[in-house]
mmCIF file of the N, C-alpha and C atoms, coordinates in Angstrom:
data_MODEL
# 
_entry.id   MODEL 
# 
loop_
_atom_site.group_PDB 
_atom_site.id 
_atom_site.type_symbol 
_atom_site.label_atom_id 
_atom_site.label_alt_id 
_atom_site.label_comp_id 
_atom_site.label_asym_id 
_atom_site.label_entity_id 
_atom_site.label_seq_id 
_atom_site.pdbx_PDB_ins_code 
_atom_site.Cartn_x 
_atom_site.Cartn_y 
_atom_site.Cartn_z 
_atom_site.occupancy 
_atom_site.B_iso_or_equiv 
_atom_site.pdbx_formal_charge 
_atom_site.auth_seq_id 
_atom_site.auth_comp_id 
_atom_site.auth_asym_id 
_atom_site.auth_atom_id 
_atom_site.pdbx_PDB_model_num 
ATOM 1   N N  . MET A 1 1  ? -68.180 -39.055 60.066  1.00 0.00 ? 1  MET A N  1 
ATOM 2   C CA . MET A 1 1  ? -68.091 -39.170 61.504  1.00 0.00 ? 1  MET A CA 1 
ATOM 3   C C  . MET A 1 1  ? -67.627 -40.577 61.859  1.00 0.00 ? 1  MET A C  1 
ATOM 4   N N  . GLY A 1 2  ? -66.594 -40.677 62.656  1.00 0.00 ? 2  GLY A N  1 
ATOM 5   C CA . GLY A 1 2  ? -66.082 -41.963 63.109  1.00 0.00 ? 2  GLY A CA 1 
ATOM 6   C C  . GLY A 1 2  ? -66.440 -42.219 64.558  1.00 0.00 ? 2  GLY A C  1 
ATOM 7   N N  . GLU A 1 3  ? -65.935 -43.314 65.054  1.00 0.00 ? 3  GLU A N  1 
ATOM 8   C CA . GLU A 1 3  ? -66.170 -43.666 66.450  1.00 0.00 ? 3  GLU A CA 1 
ATOM 9   C C  . GLU A 1 3  ? -64.840 -43.802 67.168  1.00 0.00 ? 3  GLU A C  1 
ATOM 10  N N  . VAL A 1 4  ? -64.882 -43.567 68.466  1.00 0.00 ? 4  VAL A N  1 
ATOM 11  C CA . VAL A 1 4  ? -63.702 -43.630 69.302  1.00 0.00 ? 4  VAL A CA 1 
ATOM 12  C C  . VAL A 1 4  ? -63.988 -44.554 70.481  1.00 0.00 ? 4  VAL A C  1 
ATOM 13  N N  . ALA A 1 5  ? -63.078 -45.493 70.746  1.00 0.00 ? 5  ALA A N  1 
ATOM 14  C CA . ALA A 1 5  ? -63.161 -46.334 71.934  1.00 0.00 ? 5  ALA A CA 1 
ATOM 15  C C  . ALA A 1 5  ? -62.423 -45.608 73.045  1.00 0.00 ? 5  ALA A C  1 
ATOM 16  N N  . VAL A 1 6  ? -63.082 -45.451 74.169  1.00 0.00 ? 6  VAL A N  1 
ATOM 17  C CA . VAL A 1 6  ? -62.511 -44.726 75.305  1.00 0.00 ? 6  VAL A CA 1 
ATOM 18  C C  . VAL A 1 6  ? -62.403 -45.682 76.487  1.00 0.00 ? 6  VAL A C  1 
ATOM 19  N N  . ILE A 1 7  ? -61.266 -45.647 77.170  1.00 0.00 ? 7  ILE A N  1 
ATOM 20  C CA . ILE A 1 7  ? -61.065 -46.448 78.374  1.00 0.00 ? 7  ILE A CA 1 
ATOM 21  C C  . ILE A 1 7  ? -60.858 -45.483 79.532  1.00 0.00 ? 7  ILE A C  1 
ATOM 22  N N  . ILE A 1 8  ? -61.693 -45.633 80.561  1.00 0.00 ? 8  ILE A N  1 
ATOM 23  C CA . ILE A 1 8  ? -61.569 -44.780 81.738  1.00 0.00 ? 8  ILE A CA 1 
ATOM 24  C C  . ILE A 1 8  ? -61.413 -45.638 82.988  1.00 0.00 ? 8  ILE A C  1 
ATOM 25  N N  . ARG A 1 9  ? -60.784 -45.079 83.990  1.00 0.00 ? 9  ARG A N  1 
ATOM 26  C CA . ARG A 1 9  ? -60.672 -45.718 85.300  1.00 0.00 ? 9  ARG A CA 1 
ATOM 27  C C  . ARG A 1 9  ? -61.543 -44.901 86.244  1.00 0.00 ? 9  ARG A C  1 
ATOM 28  N N  . VAL A 1 10 ? -62.490 -45.576 86.886  1.00 0.00 ? 10 VAL A N  1 
ATOM 29  C CA . VAL A 1 10 ? -63.417 -44.914 87.801  1.00 0.00 ? 10 VAL A CA 1 
ATOM 30  C C  . VAL A 1 10 ? -63.107 -45.396 89.214  1.00 0.00 ? 10 VAL A C  1 
ATOM 31  N N  . TYR A 1 11 ? -62.782 -44.444 90.095  1.00 0.00 ? 11 TYR A N  1 
ATOM 32  C CA . TYR A 1 11 ? -62.470 -44.762 91.476  1.00 0.00 ? 11 TYR A CA 1 
ATOM 33  C C  . TYR A 1 11 ? -63.707 -44.519 92.344  1.00 0.00 ? 11 TYR A C  1 
ATOM 34  N N  . PRO A 1 12 ? -64.308 -45.583 92.888  1.00 0.00 ? 12 PRO A N  1 
ATOM 35  C CA . PRO A 1 12 ? -65.452 -45.380 93.775  1.00 0.00 ? 12 PRO A CA 1 
ATOM 36  C C  . PRO A 1 12 ? -64.970 -44.925 95.148  1.00 0.00 ? 12 PRO A C  1 
ATOM 37  N N  . GLU A 1 13 ? -65.884 -44.334 95.917  1.00 0.00 ? 13 GLU A N  1 
ATOM 38  C CA . GLU A 1 13 ? -65.524 -43.872 97.258  1.00 0.00 ? 13 GLU A CA 1 
ATOM 39  C C  . GLU A 1 13 ? -65.180 -45.030 98.183  1.00 0.00 ? 13 GLU A C  1 
ATOM 40  N N  . SER A 1 14 ? -65.815 -46.199 97.946  1.00 0.00 ? 14 SER A N  1 
ATOM 41  C CA . SER A 1 14 ? -65.485 -47.394 98.728  1.00 0.00 ? 14 SER A CA 1 
ATOM 42  C C  . SER A 1 14 ? -65.700 -48.629 97.868  1.00 0.00 ? 14 SER A C  1 
ATOM 43  N N  . THR A 1 15 ? -65.058 -49.712 98.256  1.00 0.00 ? 15 THR A N  1 
ATOM 44  C CA . THR A 1 15 ? -65.149 -50.946 97.486  1.00 0.00 ? 15 THR A CA 1 
ATOM 45  C C  . THR A 1 15 ? -66.574 -51.498 97.479  1.00 0.00 ? 15 THR A C  1 
ATOM 46  N N  . GLU A 1 16 ? -67.331 -51.241 98.527  1.00 0.00 ? 16 GLU A N  1 
ATOM 47  C CA . GLU A 1 16 ? -68.706 -51.719 98.607  1.00 0.00 ? 16 GLU A CA 1 
ATOM 48  C C  . GLU A 1 16 ? -69.604 -51.075 97.550  1.00 0.00 ? 16 GLU A C  1 
ATOM 49  N N  . LYS A 1 17 ? -69.177 -49.977 96.980  1.00 0.00 ? 17 LYS A N  1 
ATOM 50  C CA . LYS A 1 17 ? -69.983 -49.227 96.011  1.00 0.00 ? 17 LYS A CA 1 
ATOM 51  C C  . LYS A 1 17 ? -69.707 -49.595 94.561  1.00 0.00 ? 17 LYS A C  1 
ATOM 52  N N  . LEU A 1 18 ? -68.876 -50.607 94.305  1.00 0.00 ? 18 LEU A N  1 
ATOM 53  C CA . LEU A 1 18 ? -68.493 -50.947 92.931  1.00 0.00 ? 18 LEU A CA 1 
ATOM 54  C C  . LEU A 1 18 ? -69.700 -51.250 92.042  1.00 0.00 ? 18 LEU A C  1 
ATOM 55  N N  . GLU A 1 19 ? -70.611 -52.072 92.516  1.00 0.00 ? 19 GLU A N  1 
ATOM 56  C CA . GLU A 1 19 ? -71.759 -52.458 91.687  1.00 0.00 ? 19 GLU A CA 1 
ATOM 57  C C  . GLU A 1 19 ? -72.683 -51.273 91.408  1.00 0.00 ? 19 GLU A C  1 
ATOM 58  N N  . SER A 1 20 ? -72.920 -50.434 92.413  1.00 0.00 ? 20 SER A N  1 
ATOM 59  C CA . SER A 1 20 ? -73.793 -49.276 92.189  1.00 0.00 ? 20 SER A CA 1 
ATOM 60  C C  . SER A 1 20 ? -73.142 -48.271 91.245  1.00 0.00 ? 20 SER A C  1 
ATOM 61  N N  . VAL A 1 21 ? -71.832 -48.117 91.337  1.00 0.00 ? 21 VAL A N  1 
ATOM 62  C CA . VAL A 1 21 ? -71.111 -47.220 90.431  1.00 0.00 ? 21 VAL A CA 1 
ATOM 63  C C  . VAL A 1 21 ? -71.153 -47.779 89.008  1.00 0.00 ? 21 VAL A C  1 
ATOM 64  N N  . LYS A 1 22 ? -70.954 -49.082 88.865  1.00 0.00 ? 22 LYS A N  1 
ATOM 65  C CA . LYS A 1 22 ? -71.000 -49.717 87.541  1.00 0.00 ? 22 LYS A CA 1 
ATOM 66  C C  . LYS A 1 22 ? -72.368 -49.492 86.889  1.00 0.00 ? 22 LYS A C  1 
ATOM 67  N N  . LYS A 1 23 ? -73.420 -49.663 87.658  1.00 0.00 ? 23 LYS A N  1 
ATOM 68  C CA . LYS A 1 23 ? -74.775 -49.468 87.134  1.00 0.00 ? 23 LYS A CA 1 
ATOM 69  C C  . LYS A 1 23 ? -74.998 -48.008 86.736  1.00 0.00 ? 23 LYS A C  1 
ATOM 70  N N  . ALA A 1 24 ? -74.555 -47.077 87.576  1.00 0.00 ? 24 ALA A N  1 
ATOM 71  C CA . ALA A 1 24 ? -74.743 -45.653 87.296  1.00 0.00 ? 24 ALA A CA 1 
ATOM 72  C C  . ALA A 1 24 ? -73.959 -45.213 86.060  1.00 0.00 ? 24 ALA A C  1 
ATOM 73  N N  . VAL A 1 25 ? -72.741 -45.709 85.900  1.00 0.00 ? 25 VAL A N  1 
ATOM 74  C CA . VAL A 1 25 ? -71.933 -45.376 84.717  1.00 0.00 ? 25 VAL A CA 1 
ATOM 75  C C  . VAL A 1 25 ? -72.619 -45.924 83.467  1.00 0.00 ? 25 VAL A C  1 
ATOM 76  N N  . GLY A 1 26 ? -73.207 -47.123 83.579  1.00 0.00 ? 26 GLY A N  1 
ATOM 77  C CA . GLY A 1 26 ? -73.907 -47.732 82.461  1.00 0.00 ? 26 GLY A CA 1 
ATOM 78  C C  . GLY A 1 26 ? -75.122 -46.946 82.005  1.00 0.00 ? 26 GLY A C  1 
ATOM 79  N N  . GLU A 1 27 ? -75.660 -46.106 82.878  1.00 0.00 ? 27 GLU A N  1 
ATOM 80  C CA . GLU A 1 27 ? -76.779 -45.250 82.504  1.00 0.00 ? 27 GLU A CA 1 
ATOM 81  C C  . GLU A 1 27 ? -76.311 -44.005 81.744  1.00 0.00 ? 27 GLU A C  1 
ATOM 82  N N  . ILE A 1 28 ? -75.029 -43.683 81.845  1.00 0.00 ? 28 ILE A N  1 
ATOM 83  C CA . ILE A 1 28 ? -74.475 -42.510 81.161  1.00 0.00 ? 28 ILE A CA 1 
ATOM 84  C C  . ILE A 1 28 ? -73.887 -42.886 79.802  1.00 0.00 ? 28 ILE A C  1 
ATOM 85  N N  . VAL A 1 29 ? -73.160 -44.006 79.760  1.00 0.00 ? 29 VAL A N  1 
ATOM 86  C CA . VAL A 1 29 ? -72.546 -44.472 78.509  1.00 0.00 ? 29 VAL A CA 1 
ATOM 87  C C  . VAL A 1 29 ? -72.907 -45.934 78.280  1.00 0.00 ? 29 VAL A C  1 
ATOM 88  N N  . LYS A 1 30 ? -72.812 -46.364 77.021  1.00 0.00 ? 30 LYS A N  1 
ATOM 89  C CA . LYS A 1 30 ? -73.045 -47.767 76.703  1.00 0.00 ? 30 LYS A CA 1 
ATOM 90  C C  . LYS A 1 30 ? -71.726 -48.508 76.893  1.00 0.00 ? 30 LYS A C  1 
ATOM 91  N N  . ILE A 1 31 ? -71.635 -49.259 77.981  1.00 0.00 ? 31 ILE A N  1 
ATOM 92  C CA . ILE A 1 31 ? -70.405 -49.962 78.337  1.00 0.00 ? 31 ILE A CA 1 
ATOM 93  C C  . ILE A 1 31 ? -70.214 -51.163 77.415  1.00 0.00 ? 31 ILE A C  1 
ATOM 94  N N  . THR A 1 32 ? -69.020 -51.267 76.820  1.00 0.00 ? 32 THR A N  1 
ATOM 95  C CA . THR A 1 32 ? -68.708 -52.433 76.009  1.00 0.00 ? 32 THR A CA 1 
ATOM 96  C C  . THR A 1 32 ? -67.875 -53.447 76.789  1.00 0.00 ? 32 THR A C  1 
ATOM 97  N N  . LYS A 1 33 ? -67.136 -52.969 77.792  1.00 0.00 ? 33 LYS A N  1 
ATOM 98  C CA . LYS A 1 33 ? -66.327 -53.858 78.624  1.00 0.00 ? 33 LYS A CA 1 
ATOM 99  C C  . LYS A 1 33 ? -66.097 -53.175 79.965  1.00 0.00 ? 33 LYS A C  1 
ATOM 100 N N  . VAL A 1 34 ? -66.147 -53.962 81.026  1.00 0.00 ? 34 VAL A N  1 
ATOM 101 C CA . VAL A 1 34 ? -65.851 -53.423 82.348  1.00 0.00 ? 34 VAL A CA 1 
ATOM 102 C C  . VAL A 1 34 ? -65.115 -54.487 83.156  1.00 0.00 ? 34 VAL A C  1 
ATOM 103 N N  . SER A 1 35 ? -64.124 -54.056 83.915  1.00 0.00 ? 35 SER A N  1 
ATOM 104 C CA . SER A 1 35 ? -63.385 -54.971 84.782  1.00 0.00 ? 35 SER A CA 1 
ATOM 105 C C  . SER A 1 35 ? -62.990 -54.238 86.053  1.00 0.00 ? 35 SER A C  1 
ATOM 106 N N  . GLU A 1 36 ? -62.649 -55.019 87.057  1.00 0.00 ? 36 GLU A N  1 
ATOM 107 C CA . GLU A 1 36 ? -62.191 -54.444 88.322  1.00 0.00 ? 36 GLU A CA 1 
ATOM 108 C C  . GLU A 1 36 ? -60.673 -54.516 88.352  1.00 0.00 ? 36 GLU A C  1 
ATOM 109 N N  . GLU A 1 37 ? -60.066 -53.469 88.898  1.00 0.00 ? 37 GLU A N  1 
ATOM 110 C CA . GLU A 1 37 ? -58.609 -53.409 88.977  1.00 0.00 ? 37 GLU A CA 1 
ATOM 111 C C  . GLU A 1 37 ? -58.200 -53.164 90.426  1.00 0.00 ? 37 GLU A C  1 
ATOM 112 N N  . GLU A 1 38 ? -57.315 -53.993 90.931  1.00 0.00 ? 38 GLU A N  1 
ATOM 113 C CA . GLU A 1 38 ? -56.786 -53.804 92.275  1.00 0.00 ? 38 GLU A CA 1 
ATOM 114 C C  . GLU A 1 38 ? -55.888 -52.568 92.286  1.00 0.00 ? 38 GLU A C  1 
ATOM 115 N N  . ILE A 1 39 ? -56.120 -51.697 93.246  1.00 0.00 ? 39 ILE A N  1 
ATOM 116 C CA . ILE A 1 39 ? -55.306 -50.497 93.364  1.00 0.00 ? 39 ILE A CA 1 
ATOM 117 C C  . ILE A 1 39 ? -54.247 -50.705 94.453  1.00 0.00 ? 39 ILE A C  1 
ATOM 118 N N  . ALA A 1 40 ? -54.692 -50.813 95.695  1.00 0.00 ? 40 ALA A N  1 
ATOM 119 C CA . ALA A 1 40 ? -53.791 -51.061 96.813  1.00 0.00 ? 40 ALA A CA 1 
ATOM 120 C C  . ALA A 1 40 ? -54.609 -51.256 98.077  1.00 0.00 ? 40 ALA A C  1 
ATOM 121 N N  . PHE A 1 41 ? -54.105 -52.078 98.981  1.00 0.00 ? 41 PHE A N  1 
ATOM 122 C CA . PHE A 1 41 ? -54.722 -52.279 100.290 1.00 0.00 ? 41 PHE A CA 1 
ATOM 123 C C  . PHE A 1 41 ? -56.205 -52.609 100.212 1.00 0.00 ? 41 PHE A C  1 
ATOM 124 N N  . GLY A 1 42 ? -56.580 -53.456 99.257  1.00 0.00 ? 42 GLY A N  1 
ATOM 125 C CA . GLY A 1 42 ? -57.969 -53.868 99.113  1.00 0.00 ? 42 GLY A CA 1 
ATOM 126 C C  . GLY A 1 42 ? -58.852 -52.901 98.350  1.00 0.00 ? 42 GLY A C  1 
ATOM 127 N N  . LEU A 1 43 ? -58.301 -51.783 97.910  1.00 0.00 ? 43 LEU A N  1 
ATOM 128 C CA . LEU A 1 43 ? -59.074 -50.826 97.133  1.00 0.00 ? 43 LEU A CA 1 
ATOM 129 C C  . LEU A 1 43 ? -59.141 -51.277 95.678  1.00 0.00 ? 43 LEU A C  1 
ATOM 130 N N  . LYS A 1 44 ? -60.295 -51.044 95.054  1.00 0.00 ? 44 LYS A N  1 
ATOM 131 C CA . LYS A 1 44 ? -60.479 -51.428 93.664  1.00 0.00 ? 44 LYS A CA 1 
ATOM 132 C C  . LYS A 1 44 ? -61.035 -50.255 92.876  1.00 0.00 ? 44 LYS A C  1 
ATOM 133 N N  . ALA A 1 45 ? -60.760 -50.268 91.580  1.00 0.00 ? 45 ALA A N  1 
ATOM 134 C CA . ALA A 1 45 ? -61.319 -49.287 90.655  1.00 0.00 ? 45 ALA A CA 1 
ATOM 135 C C  . ALA A 1 45 ? -61.967 -50.055 89.509  1.00 0.00 ? 45 ALA A C  1 
ATOM 136 N N  . LEU A 1 46 ? -62.867 -49.396 88.807  1.00 0.00 ? 46 LEU A N  1 
ATOM 137 C CA . LEU A 1 46 ? -63.482 -49.981 87.622  1.00 0.00 ? 46 LEU A CA 1 
ATOM 138 C C  . LEU A 1 46 ? -62.759 -49.466 86.387  1.00 0.00 ? 46 LEU A C  1 
ATOM 139 N N  . VAL A 1 47 ? -62.433 -50.353 85.472  1.00 0.00 ? 47 VAL A N  1 
ATOM 140 C CA . VAL A 1 47 ? -61.873 -49.961 84.182  1.00 0.00 ? 47 VAL A CA 1 
ATOM 141 C C  . VAL A 1 47 ? -62.991 -50.185 83.166  1.00 0.00 ? 47 VAL A C  1 
ATOM 142 N N  . VAL A 1 48 ? -63.483 -49.088 82.608  1.00 0.00 ? 48 VAL A N  1 
ATOM 143 C CA . VAL A 1 48 ? -64.663 -49.114 81.747  1.00 0.00 ? 48 VAL A CA 1 
ATOM 144 C C  . VAL A 1 48 ? -64.267 -48.732 80.325  1.00 0.00 ? 48 VAL A C  1 
ATOM 145 N N  . THR A 1 49 ? -64.709 -49.533 79.364  1.00 0.00 ? 49 THR A N  1 
ATOM 146 C CA . THR A 1 49 ? -64.502 -49.230 77.950  1.00 0.00 ? 49 THR A CA 1 
ATOM 147 C C  . THR A 1 49 ? -65.859 -48.959 77.323  1.00 0.00 ? 49 THR A C  1 
ATOM 148 N N  . PHE A 1 50 ? -65.943 -47.870 76.565  1.00 0.00 ? 50 PHE A N  1 
ATOM 149 C CA . PHE A 1 50 ? -67.174 -47.554 75.842  1.00 0.00 ? 50 PHE A CA 1 
ATOM 150 C C  . PHE A 1 50 ? -66.811 -46.903 74.520  1.00 0.00 ? 50 PHE A C  1 
ATOM 151 N N  . VAL A 1 51 ? -67.770 -46.888 73.598  1.00 0.00 ? 51 VAL A N  1 
ATOM 152 C CA . VAL A 1 51 ? -67.564 -46.308 72.269  1.00 0.00 ? 51 VAL A CA 1 
ATOM 153 C C  . VAL A 1 51 ? -68.454 -45.084 72.142  1.00 0.00 ? 51 VAL A C  1 
ATOM 154 N N  . MET A 1 52 ? -67.890 -44.019 71.578  1.00 0.00 ? 52 MET A N  1 
ATOM 155 C CA . MET A 1 52 ? -68.650 -42.786 71.365  1.00 0.00 ? 52 MET A CA 1 
ATOM 156 C C  . MET A 1 52 ? -68.272 -42.206 70.014  1.00 0.00 ? 52 MET A C  1 
ATOM 157 N N  . GLY A 1 53 ? -69.089 -41.302 69.515  1.00 0.00 ? 53 GLY A N  1 
ATOM 158 C CA . GLY A 1 53 ? -68.777 -40.611 68.274  1.00 0.00 ? 53 GLY A CA 1 
ATOM 159 C C  . GLY A 1 53 ? -67.597 -39.684 68.473  1.00 0.00 ? 53 GLY A C  1 
ATOM 160 N N  . ASP A 1 54 ? -66.772 -39.532 67.439  1.00 0.00 ? 54 ASP A N  1 
ATOM 161 C CA . ASP A 1 54 ? -65.590 -38.678 67.589  1.00 0.00 ? 54 ASP A CA 1 
ATOM 162 C C  . ASP A 1 54 ? -65.946 -37.198 67.659  1.00 0.00 ? 54 ASP A C  1 
ATOM 163 N N  . ASP A 1 55 ? -67.207 -36.864 67.416  1.00 0.00 ? 55 ASP A N  1 
ATOM 164 C CA . ASP A 1 55 ? -67.634 -35.470 67.549  1.00 0.00 ? 55 ASP A CA 1 
ATOM 165 C C  . ASP A 1 55 ? -68.308 -35.210 68.896  1.00 0.00 ? 55 ASP A C  1 
ATOM 166 N N  . SER A 1 56 ? -68.434 -36.252 69.720  1.00 0.00 ? 56 SER A N  1 
ATOM 167 C CA . SER A 1 56 ? -69.025 -36.101 71.053  1.00 0.00 ? 56 SER A CA 1 
ATOM 168 C C  . SER A 1 56 ? -67.993 -35.505 71.998  1.00 0.00 ? 56 SER A C  1 
ATOM 169 N N  . GLY A 1 57 ? -68.485 -34.880 73.039  1.00 0.00 ? 57 GLY A N  1 
ATOM 170 C CA . GLY A 1 57 ? -67.589 -34.262 74.011  1.00 0.00 ? 57 GLY A CA 1 
ATOM 171 C C  . GLY A 1 57 ? -67.232 -35.210 75.143  1.00 0.00 ? 57 GLY A C  1 
ATOM 172 N N  . LEU A 1 58 ? -65.987 -35.653 75.181  1.00 0.00 ? 58 LEU A N  1 
ATOM 173 C CA . LEU A 1 58 ? -65.540 -36.548 76.245  1.00 0.00 ? 58 LEU A CA 1 
ATOM 174 C C  . LEU A 1 58 ? -65.532 -35.832 77.588  1.00 0.00 ? 58 LEU A C  1 
ATOM 175 N N  . ASP A 1 59 ? -65.205 -34.549 77.596  1.00 0.00 ? 59 ASP A N  1 
ATOM 176 C CA . ASP A 1 59 ? -65.173 -33.796 78.856  1.00 0.00 ? 59 ASP A CA 1 
ATOM 177 C C  . ASP A 1 59 ? -66.528 -33.807 79.549  1.00 0.00 ? 59 ASP A C  1 
ATOM 178 N N  . ALA A 1 60 ? -67.598 -33.662 78.790  1.00 0.00 ? 60 ALA A N  1 
ATOM 179 C CA . ALA A 1 60 ? -68.943 -33.654 79.369  1.00 0.00 ? 60 ALA A CA 1 
ATOM 180 C C  . ALA A 1 60 ? -69.276 -35.017 79.978  1.00 0.00 ? 60 ALA A C  1 
ATOM 181 N N  . ILE A 1 61 ? -68.901 -36.091 79.294  1.00 0.00 ? 61 ILE A N  1 
ATOM 182 C CA . ILE A 1 61 ? -69.155 -37.442 79.815  1.00 0.00 ? 61 ILE A CA 1 
ATOM 183 C C  . ILE A 1 61 ? -68.342 -37.660 81.085  1.00 0.00 ? 61 ILE A C  1 
ATOM 184 N N  . GLU A 1 62 ? -67.085 -37.257 81.058  1.00 0.00 ? 62 GLU A N  1 
ATOM 185 C CA . GLU A 1 62 ? -66.210 -37.407 82.225  1.00 0.00 ? 62 GLU A CA 1 
ATOM 186 C C  . GLU A 1 62 ? -66.769 -36.644 83.421  1.00 0.00 ? 62 GLU A C  1 
ATOM 187 N N  . GLU A 1 63 ? -67.271 -35.442 83.196  1.00 0.00 ? 63 GLU A N  1 
ATOM 188 C CA . GLU A 1 63 ? -67.852 -34.642 84.275  1.00 0.00 ? 63 GLU A CA 1 
ATOM 189 C C  . GLU A 1 63 ? -69.107 -35.287 84.844  1.00 0.00 ? 63 GLU A C  1 
ATOM 190 N N  . LYS A 1 64 ? -69.960 -35.873 83.985  1.00 0.00 ? 64 LYS A N  1 
ATOM 191 C CA . LYS A 1 64 ? -71.175 -36.548 84.457  1.00 0.00 ? 64 LYS A CA 1 
ATOM 192 C C  . LYS A 1 64 ? -70.826 -37.733 85.343  1.00 0.00 ? 64 LYS A C  1 
ATOM 193 N N  . ILE A 1 65 ? -69.830 -38.518 84.924  1.00 0.00 ? 65 ILE A N  1 
ATOM 194 C CA . ILE A 1 65 ? -69.434 -39.686 85.716  1.00 0.00 ? 65 ILE A CA 1 
ATOM 195 C C  . ILE A 1 65 ? -68.803 -39.243 87.033  1.00 0.00 ? 65 ILE A C  1 
ATOM 196 N N  . ALA A 1 66 ? -67.965 -38.230 87.000  1.00 0.00 ? 66 ALA A N  1 
ATOM 197 C CA . ALA A 1 66 ? -67.317 -37.734 88.218  1.00 0.00 ? 66 ALA A CA 1 
ATOM 198 C C  . ALA A 1 66 ? -68.326 -37.156 89.200  1.00 0.00 ? 66 ALA A C  1 
ATOM 199 N N  . ALA A 1 67 ? -69.466 -36.688 88.697  1.00 0.00 ? 67 ALA A N  1 
ATOM 200 C CA . ALA A 1 67 ? -70.486 -36.092 89.559  1.00 0.00 ? 67 ALA A CA 1 
ATOM 201 C C  . ALA A 1 67 ? -71.391 -37.132 90.224  1.00 0.00 ? 67 ALA A C  1 
ATOM 202 N N  . LEU A 1 68 ? -71.251 -38.401 89.858  1.00 0.00 ? 68 LEU A N  1 
ATOM 203 C CA . LEU A 1 68 ? -72.069 -39.435 90.477  1.00 0.00 ? 68 LEU A CA 1 
ATOM 204 C C  . LEU A 1 68 ? -71.782 -39.492 91.977  1.00 0.00 ? 68 LEU A C  1 
ATOM 205 N N  . PRO A 1 69 ? -72.791 -39.800 92.791  1.00 0.00 ? 69 PRO A N  1 
ATOM 206 C CA . PRO A 1 69 ? -72.646 -39.749 94.249  1.00 0.00 ? 69 PRO A CA 1 
ATOM 207 C C  . PRO A 1 69 ? -71.537 -40.613 94.841  1.00 0.00 ? 69 PRO A C  1 
ATOM 208 N N  . ASP A 1 70 ? -71.304 -41.808 94.330  1.00 0.00 ? 70 ASP A N  1 
ATOM 209 C CA . ASP A 1 70 ? -70.331 -42.715 94.936  1.00 0.00 ? 70 ASP A CA 1 
ATOM 210 C C  . ASP A 1 70 ? -68.986 -42.736 94.230  1.00 0.00 ? 70 ASP A C  1 
ATOM 211 N N  . VAL A 1 71 ? -68.732 -41.771 93.336  1.00 0.00 ? 71 VAL A N  1 
ATOM 212 C CA . VAL A 1 71 ? -67.479 -41.718 92.580  1.00 0.00 ? 71 VAL A CA 1 
ATOM 213 C C  . VAL A 1 71 ? -66.565 -40.654 93.182  1.00 0.00 ? 71 VAL A C  1 
ATOM 214 N N  . SER A 1 72 ? -65.312 -41.043 93.423  1.00 0.00 ? 72 SER A N  1 
ATOM 215 C CA . SER A 1 72 ? -64.366 -40.068 93.956  1.00 0.00 ? 72 SER A CA 1 
ATOM 216 C C  . SER A 1 72 ? -63.499 -39.446 92.873  1.00 0.00 ? 72 SER A C  1 
ATOM 217 N N  . GLN A 1 73 ? -63.219 -40.222 91.793  1.00 0.00 ? 73 GLN A N  1 
ATOM 218 C CA . GLN A 1 73 ? -62.342 -39.702 90.740  1.00 0.00 ? 73 GLN A CA 1 
ATOM 219 C C  . GLN A 1 73 ? -62.540 -40.484 89.453  1.00 0.00 ? 73 GLN A C  1 
ATOM 220 N N  . VAL A 1 74 ? -62.318 -39.816 88.315  1.00 0.00 ? 74 VAL A N  1 
ATOM 221 C CA . VAL A 1 74 ? -62.377 -40.459 86.999  1.00 0.00 ? 74 VAL A CA 1 
ATOM 222 C C  . VAL A 1 74 ? -61.104 -40.084 86.248  1.00 0.00 ? 74 VAL A C  1 
ATOM 223 N N  . GLN A 1 75 ? -60.522 -41.075 85.579  1.00 0.00 ? 75 GLN A N  1 
ATOM 224 C CA . GLN A 1 75 ? -59.276 -40.845 84.842  1.00 0.00 ? 75 GLN A CA 1 
ATOM 225 C C  . GLN A 1 75 ? -59.388 -41.499 83.465  1.00 0.00 ? 75 GLN A C  1 
ATOM 226 N N  . VAL A 1 76 ? -59.162 -40.729 82.423  1.00 0.00 ? 76 VAL A N  1 
ATOM 227 C CA . VAL A 1 76 ? -59.123 -41.279 81.059  1.00 0.00 ? 76 VAL A CA 1 
ATOM 228 C C  . VAL A 1 76 ? -57.749 -41.913 80.885  1.00 0.00 ? 76 VAL A C  1 
ATOM 229 N N  . ILE A 1 77 ? -57.740 -43.207 80.544  1.00 0.00 ? 77 ILE A N  1 
ATOM 230 C CA . ILE A 1 77 ? -56.459 -43.884 80.390  1.00 0.00 ? 77 ILE A CA 1 
ATOM 231 C C  . ILE A 1 77 ? -56.154 -44.304 78.965  1.00 0.00 ? 77 ILE A C  1 
ATOM 232 N N  . GLY A 1 78 ? -57.135 -44.142 78.056  1.00 0.00 ? 78 GLY A N  1 
ATOM 233 C CA . GLY A 1 78 ? -56.857 -44.459 76.672  1.00 0.00 ? 78 GLY A CA 1 
ATOM 234 C C  . GLY A 1 78 ? -57.988 -44.107 75.738  1.00 0.00 ? 78 GLY A C  1 
ATOM 235 N N  . MET A 1 79 ? -57.612 -43.805 74.496  1.00 0.00 ? 79 MET A N  1 
ATOM 236 C CA . MET A 1 79 ? -58.577 -43.506 73.436  1.00 0.00 ? 79 MET A CA 1 
ATOM 237 C C  . MET A 1 79 ? -57.986 -44.024 72.132  1.00 0.00 ? 79 MET A C  1 
ATOM 238 N N  . ASP A 1 80 ? -58.865 -44.550 71.260  1.00 0.00 ? 80 ASP A N  1 
ATOM 239 C CA . ASP A 1 80 ? -58.398 -45.039 69.969  1.00 0.00 ? 80 ASP A CA 1 
ATOM 240 C C  . ASP A 1 80 ? -59.562 -45.059 68.996  1.00 0.00 ? 80 ASP A C  1 
ATOM 241 N N  . ARG A 1 81 ? -59.311 -44.704 67.765  1.00 0.00 ? 81 ARG A N  1 
ATOM 242 C CA . ARG A 1 81 ? -60.365 -44.751 66.739  1.00 0.00 ? 81 ARG A CA 1 
ATOM 243 C C  . ARG A 1 81 ? -60.737 -46.193 66.459  1.00 0.00 ? 81 ARG A C  1 
ATOM 244 N N  . VAL A 1 82 ? -62.031 -46.394 66.220  1.00 0.00 ? 82 VAL A N  1 
ATOM 245 C CA . VAL A 1 82 ? -62.528 -47.741 65.936  1.00 0.00 ? 82 VAL A CA 1 
ATOM 246 C C  . VAL A 1 82 ? -62.667 -47.900 64.444  1.00 0.00 ? 82 VAL A C  1 
# 
C-alpha cells in the first residue's frame, strides 16, 4: 500500500468563512499544506494538500468536504504518489 498526495481547491461560500472552512476540512483530512488563492473580485479559495492511502476513496473525502456548511464547491486539482 502506497500513499498519494492530493491537492484540492475548496471554494467557501464567502471570504469571511475561510478560517472556519479550513478548520472543518482539517477535521476530515490531515492537512499537510494550505494556502489561499485569489480567484476574482476579492473572492478567495483554499488550496489544500493532504496525504492519503492509495486504497482510500477520494470520492468519499471529496463528498464530505463538499457537504460542509460553508463550502460551495470542491475541485481536485492534482494527485501524485508519494
